[in-house]
Every structure is written in structure tokens, then in C-alpha cells.
N, C-alpha and C positions, 0 to 999 in steps of 0.2 A: 504493500500500500504506500509506504514512504517513497519507494522508487517511482511509482506511478505519479505521485504528487510532484516529485522533482521534474519528471519528464513533462508533465502538464505545465508547470511553471516556466520551464525552459521554452516550451512552445509558445506560451503567452508572451514571454519577453521578446522572442524573435518576431512575433507578430507585430509588436508595438515599436520595434526599432525602425528608424527611418531608413528608406531605401538608400543604398550606397550610390554615390554620384558616378556618372559616366565620364569617360575621356573621349575627346573628339580630336582627331588629327585631320587637318585640312591641307590638301596638296593643290597648289596653284601652278598650272602649266600653260604654255602658249600653244598656238595652233600646230606647232611641230613637236610637241611633247617635251619641250625644254622647260626647266623650272623657272619661275618668275619670282625674283626677290622684290622687296619694297612694295608688296601689295598689302593693303590694310584689310584685315579680316575682323569684322565685328559681329556680335551675336546678341539678340534680344529675345525675350520670351514673348510669344504671341498670346499667352494666357497665363493664369496662375500656375505655378509649378509646385512640385512636391517638396521643395526646399527653397532656401533663400539664395539669391545670387551673391557673388562675391562683393564684399564692400569695396567701394571706390577708394583708391589710395589717397593719402593726404596730399595737399597741393605741393607740386614740385616745380623747380626751376631747371630747365634743360638748356644745354648749350648747342647752338648750331655754329660749327666752325666754318671758316672760309680759308681753304688751303689749296694752293695751285689753281686759283680761280675756279674752285668747285665748292659748293655747299656740302658739308658733311654733318649729318647724313642727308641723303637725297630726300627722304621722307621721314617725318617724325610724328609720333602720336602724342596727344595731349588730352587732359581732362579740363572741362571748364573750371577756371580758377588757377590753372597752372600759369607759369611765366616762361618766356623764352628770352635767351640772351644770344646775340650774334657776336661772335669773336672773329677778328681779322688776324689770321696767322700768315698772311701774305706780306710782301714788301711794297704793295701798291694799295691805295685806298679803294674802298668799295662803297657804293651808294645803294643800300638795301631798301627795298620798298615793296609795298603790296597795295593794290586797289581793291582787294577782296571785301565784300560786304561784311564778312565775319570779323575782320580786323584789318583796317587800313593803317599804314604808317609809312614813314620815309626818314631814313637816317643815314648820315655819312659816317663810315667807320674807318678810322685811320689805321695804318699798319701797327700791329701790336696792341691794339685797343679792343675794348668790348663795349657793347651798348648797355644801357641800364636795363634791368629786367622789364619785359613788356608783358602786361597782363592779357591773357586770352580768356575772356569771360563768357564767350558764346560758342555753342557747338557749330561746326561748319568746317569748310576747307579753305585754307589761306594759301594762295599761290604767291610765292616770293621770288623776286628777281633782283638783279643788280643793274642800275641805270648806267653804269660804265661798261660792264661786260655783259652783253646781251645773251651770251650762251649760258650764263649761270642761272640755274633753276633750283628751287626748293619748295617743298610742300609741307604745310603744317596741318595735320588732321586732328580736329578737336571734336571729341565725342564723349558722351556720358554712357555709352553702351557698357553693360556689366562685363562683357567679354570683349577684349580689344587687343590686337597684336599685329605685328608686321611680319610678313614671311621672310625667312632667312634665305641664304644663297641657294638652298635646296628647294625653295618654294614652299616651305612648310611652316605651319604654326600648330601649337597644341593647346587645347583648353582642357583644364582639369576641373573636377568637382562640379559637374553639370547635373542638376537635379532632373528627375523624370519630368517631362513636359514637352511642349511644342515650341519651336524656335524659328526665327528667321536669321539666316546667315547671309551677310552682305560682304562682297569682295570688291574693293576699289583700287585702282592704280592710276597714277597721273598720266600714263600714256594711253588710257582708253580714249577713243574718239569722243570729242565733245558731244556728238549726237548719240553716244551710247551710254546709257545709265549704268551705274554699278550693277554687278551680277548678284542676283538674290537666289538663295536656295532655301526651301522649307525643310526643316529637320524635326523628326519625332524621336525623342530619347525614350526608349522603352524601360520597363522595370527590371529587365534582366541584367542591366549594368554592364553590358558588353562594351569593349572598346569599339569606337566607331571611326570610320574613315569617310571623308567627303572630298572627292576630286572636283576641281573647278578649272575650266579652260577659259582663258581670256585672249581676245584679239587686240593686240597693242599696236599703236603707231610707233615709228622709229624714235629712238632716244633723242631728245632735242639737245642734249649736252654734247656738242661737237668737240673733238679734240682740238686744242689750240697749238699753233706753231709759235712758241715763245721766242724763237730767234728773230721773227719778223715783227713782233709786237712792239709798239712804241706807246709811251705814256706822256 
């Protein structure tokens, strides 16, 4: 009788334990099957889930460097309330600007200097350029999506601790055609807690950051 009660109690405890969260691996490839880095993958729930989404991190300040007339990184993700600093590691000045509705600004950054932290208080995409070097491009992706990441060189991101539920996964890249919206996929996370894989294919325009011939450049 005692063993029966223990088994029954164990069964009841297992029944009341919350379902373990799933793992999602997203693979982003181009039309030729090659991995795409610098793609932003975000995920939001379409309805109430069996658990809570991850808490948003505290506000951060991130640095966008300018080195060899290139913004590094090419794409960076932010949360509303984060700040961005533009650092000039080149030997020539840069004129950093954006006309994006999400956040517009214009700043001259001299060699070896950095800008004051700039608040990004609205969700959206900020396209950044240099008014002196037209080939320089940078993108700031500001989002409050609970799951948010950038694909690595292998075109992959991994989301952990996803509760059972229904989600929308969105994939964006700065080289998508202006007429092409971000790619969306609907995802159902089942109760069996299996690791999940989601392949996504993007058709991209050529990289606008052309290589520069420094021997011919004059300032």
C-alpha cells in the first residue's frame, strides 16, 4: 500500500510539473544553398503559451566601430532603451548619419574618437551611412521580440527554452529587395519537447559594400 501511494504521488507530481521548453535551430541559406550571416531572426508568440518568454535584458550600450572604412558589425540588434556608440578607428574622419524614421541623426566622428551614446527608444530598423564614404553601410535592428538573434557565418541561430505554443518566426536581412518583406514562418512547438529545426531561404541583392582601392583614394 505504501509503495502504491508513493507511485501515485510521483505520478501526480509529474502531472503538475510544467512542460520542458523546446530548442529551435534556424538555418538561413541563399538560393544556392550557401549560409547567410547577418540575418536577424526574431520570434513572437501568436497566442498565450504554456510558459513565460525570456525576460528582456537590461538596457545596454553597444559599440559600432569604423575600421578600414567599414562599419563593424554590419548588422547589430538592439532593444528599445539601448544606446549605440560609433567609434572611429580609422585615420580619416567619418560623417555618420541616418534619415530613418526610427532614429535620425548626423554626427562627424574624428579619427580616434567616439560619439556620445545615442538612445534608441523605438522599435524599427535604422539604416546608417557615412556622408564621406558612400560605400559604408550599417544597420541597427531595434526590436522588443522575446527571441532575437543574428545568424553566424554558418547561417544559424539557436533559441532555447521555448514554451509549448504557436509562434511567428521572422527573418530579415539588409540585402533583401526593398519590394520584398521579411520572410515569416509559422511555428507550432509541441508538448513532446523535441529539438526543432527551421530552414529558411532568402533571395538577396548583391552586397553594397564594395571593396575600396586605398592606393587611389584621396582625402
